[in-house]
C-alpha positions in Angstrom: -14.0 -19.4 -12.0 -12.7 -18.4 -8.6 -13.3 -20.0 -5.3 -16.0 -17.6 -3.2 -13.8 -19.0 0.0 -10.5 -17.8 -2.8 -12.2 -14.3 -3.0 -12.6 -13.6 0.4 -10.0 -15.3 2.1 -7.5 -12.2 -0.5 -9.4 -10.4 0.3 -9.2 -9.6 4.0 -5.1 -10.8 2.9 -5.1 -7.6 0.8 -7.1 -5.2 3.6 -3.9 -7.3 6.4 -1.0 -5.5 3.2 0.3 -8.9 2.3 1.0 -7.9 -1.5 -0.5 -11.3 -3.7 -3.2 -14.3 -2.9 -1.7 -17.3 -4.8 -3.1 -21.2 -5.0 -0.5 -23.7 -4.8 -0.5 -27.5 -6.3 1.3 -29.8 -5.1 1.7 -33.6 -6.1 1.0 -36.6 -4.0 4.3 -37.3 -2.2 7.3 -34.1 -2.3 9.7 -33.1 -0.9 10.3 -30.0 -0.7 14.2 -29.6 0.9 14.7 -27.1 3.5 14.9 -23.3 2.2 13.9 -19.6 2.5 11.7 -17.7 0.9 11.8 -13.5 0.9 8.9 -13.6 2.1 6.4 -13.8 4.4 3.2 -16.0 3.8 0.1 -16.7 5.2 -1.9 -20.6 4.2 -4.1 -22.2 4.3 -5.3 -25.4 3.7 -7.9 -26.5 1.9 -7.2 -30.0 -0.1 -5.3 -32.8 1.2 -2.4 -33.1 4.5 0.8 -31.6 4.6 4.2 -31.8 7.2 5.3 -27.5 8.1 9.3 -27.9 9.4 10.8 -25.1 11.0 12.8 -24.3 14.0 13.1 -28.1 15.0 8.3 -27.9 14.7 6.4 -29.8 12.9 2.7 -29.0 12.5 0.6 -32.0 10.3 -1.4 -29.3 8.8 -5.4 -30.5 7.2 -7.5 -28.6 5.0 -8.5 -25.3 7.2 -5.3 -25.5 8.9 -3.5 -21.8 9.0 0.3 -21.3 9.1 2.2 -19.2 8.6 6.4 -18.5 7.7 8.5 -14.6 8.2 10.9 -14.0 5.6 13.7 -15.9 5.1 12.9 -18.8 7.9 14.1 -21.9 6.6 11.3 -24.9 6.4 10.7 -27.9 5.3 7.5 -29.3 3.4 5.8 -32.4 2.7 3.4 -33.7 1.5 1.3 -36.4 1.9 0.0 -39.4 -0.3 -3.1 -37.5 -2.1 -0.6 -33.9 -2.5 -2.4 -31.0 -1.0 -3.2 -27.8 -2.4 -3.3 -24.3 -0.2 -3.8 -20.5 -0.8 -0.6 -18.3 -0.6 -1.1 -14.8 1.1 2.2 -13.1 0.1 3.6 -10.0 1.6 7.2 -8.1 0.6 
């Protein structure tokens, strides 16, 4: 069953031109080294915590925090000791 808040997040993202919304679940202490994506992304952290680094700036994100990435932006992701879950809207 889809969480009602996820449905709201998805509906808003689609109305803003995002093409898809996915839920991402990360294991504790995972490190995603510097990489890029060919799409713009808006994420909403729903569980755990993560650190998102790009352009020399690091954001410490917790449940309720939102992040945005433009296409092809080099970034690194580090997930906390409990892992993390976020919803990501993607736009090509």
